[in-house]
N, C-alpha and C positions, 0 to 999 in steps of 0.2 A: 199731782199724783192722785191716788184714789185709795179708799177703804171699801170693804164689802161687808154688808150685814145681810144675813140670810134668815128668812122666815118660813115657817112650815105651812102657814095658811095665808091666803090672799087678804083675809080680814086683819090679821095681825100686822101684815106688811103695810096695808093702807093706814091703819091706826098709828103705827110707829112713824111712817113717813109724814103724815099730816101733822103729828105732834112735833116732829123735828123742824118742819118748815114754819109752823106757828111760833115756835120758840125763837127761831132766827128772826122772824119778822118783829116779834116783841122786843128783841134785843136791839134791832136797828131803830125802832121807834123810840126806845129809851135813850139811845145814844144820840140821835139827831132829829127826833121829832116826826119822822116819817120813814116808810119803807117801800121799796119797789120789788115786786114779784113778777117774774116772767115765766110763762108756762108753754108747754108744747101741746099740740093737738092730737088728733086721732082718737080712737075709741078707748085705748088703754087707760088714760088718766081719768075717765069719768067717775069711777068710784072714789078716787082720791079727791077730785074736785068737790064731790058731794060731802065727803068727810071734812075737808078743809073749810068749806063754807059755813060749817056749824061751830068752828072754833071761836072761843070767846076772847078775841083780841080787839084792839082799836082799829077796826077796818076802815073807819073814816080817815085814818092817817096812812092808809096803804094804797099805793097805785099798782094796778095790775095790767100787764101787757103780755106780749107774745115773744117767744124765742124766734119763731118763724111763722110765715103765713103763706097760704096759697093765694095767688093773685086772681081772686074771684070776688064777685060782689059779696058784701058782708051778710047777705041773707041766703047765700048759696049753701047747698047741702054739704059741701066740702070745706066750708069756711071755718077756720079755727076761731075766728072772732065770734061767730054764732055759737060754736060749741062752748066757749068759755062763758058767754053770757047765759046760756041755758043751764049750765051745771055748776059753775063756780061763782059767778056774781049773783048769788041767791042767798036766802036766809040771812045770816049775820054779815056775810061778805057782800051783800047788796050795797052796803055803804061805801065800798071801795070805789076809787076813781079809775076809770078805764083809760089806758094809753093806746090810742089807735095805731094800727100799722097799715091798714087799708082804709081809704076814705069811704065813709058810708054814703049810700045813694048813687054810687057810680055803677054803670053797666059794665059788662065784661069787655066790651070794645073800648070803653073809656079808660080802662085800667091798663095803661101801658107800663111795662116794668120800670123804666127810668123815672117816670113820674111817681110811681108807687114808692120807690126807694126814697125819692126826695121828700115825699109826704111823710113817710115813716121817720126819716131822720129829723124832721122838724119837731116831732113829738117824742123822740127817743129819750129815755131816762136810763142812766146806768143802774143795773139791777143790784139789789142786795142778795137776792135769792133767785136761782133759776132751776127749773125742772126740765130735764132732758129725757127723751126716750131714745130707742134705737130700733131701726127697721131691720128686716130680715136680710137686707143687702149691706148692713153695717153703717148706714147713714145715721146721723144725728142732726137735730135742727133741720135745715135744708141743705146740709153739706153732703151732697150725694156723690158716690163714686161715678166717675166718667162724665160728670156734668162739665160742660165746656168752660164754665166760670169757676170751677173748684179751686184752681191754683190761685186765682186772685182772692177768693174768699178765705183762704187759709194762710195768706201771706202775712206772717207775723211782723215783718219789717215795714210793711206799708198798709197798716190796719185800715180797712175800709169801713169799719164799724158795722154797717149793714151792707148786704150784697144781694144782687139778683142772681138766681141760679135756675138752670133748666134741667130738671131731672131726666135721666134716660130711663130709669126704672120705675117712674111714677108719673101720674098726670099733673098738669098745671105748672105754669111758671111760678116761681117762689121769690119771696124776700126773706132774708135770714140774717141773724146776727153772725158776724164773722168769727173765725176761730179765735182771734186775739181777744175779742169782746167776751166770748164765752169763757175762756180760761181765766179771765180777770174778775169774774163774778166771785165775791167773797164766799158765798155758800152755794155750791153746785151739787145738784142731786141727779143721779141717773136711775130711773125706775125701770126694772126688768122683771118680767114674769115668764116662767116656763123654761123647761130644760133646753129647748132649742136656742132660745135667746142667751141663756147662760153659757152654752157651748160656744156660740159665736163670740160672745164677750171675752171668754177665756182666750180664744184664738186672737182676737183683735188687740187685747191688752198686752200681748207678749212683746209687741214692737210697733212703732208707728209705721203705717202704710196707707197709701192712697186708696188701696183696695177696700179698706174699712175706715172711713173717716172718723168714726167714734174713737179709734185708736189714737188719733191726733190730739184728742181732748184728754183722755185718761192717762196717757204717757207724758203729757206736758208737765214739767216741773212746777209751773206756776199754778196749775189747776188744784183747787181744793174740792175734790169730787168724792161724794159719798154715794156709793152704789147700794141701792136697796133691792134685794132679790127675793122673790117668792117662788117656791116650787110650783 
């Protein structure tokens, strides 16, 4: 299920969220000697990435990967891999180990979905902490409404771990953590900013629906989801 914390400014929201994530990573390191963090892409988390990269934790014991990725070359303008390296694996967090989801050096024609999923699965590590976002269509990770592969990706009885999805409402083929994998993450964060996103979240969190895949996460009894919202 979920809890909601509301912040009056984007600065306070970013500082609180980065602090909570850093504390969770430190706790995992203390308990088992390492921690795994997976993050989402897009422009929204850039400020969070910058703040988190400055946190004074044992980054050399942290592995960082992605919740989902666009199936594009890792130097593509839309690559979440490129985004994470530019803004998160910097400063103190430069010491972290990267978990690849898309193989570097491959051209767009070489990156076929089945092969990308197989590559990602070889490197996959179960996360201790995951940062989710939510799109204006109610998607989270790359669990998109109306995607032909959505039913397979959200099948809790036949957990695919990672799945290929084809968004109808966004460009690029994707590889994503499945619903079952997402809700099993011990520390799950959903980062929201703006009144429109909050209104959509309030609607989606009322009941699970395929129309808004984020609803399938936050209404799941297994999910330990912390919603951080800034006006």
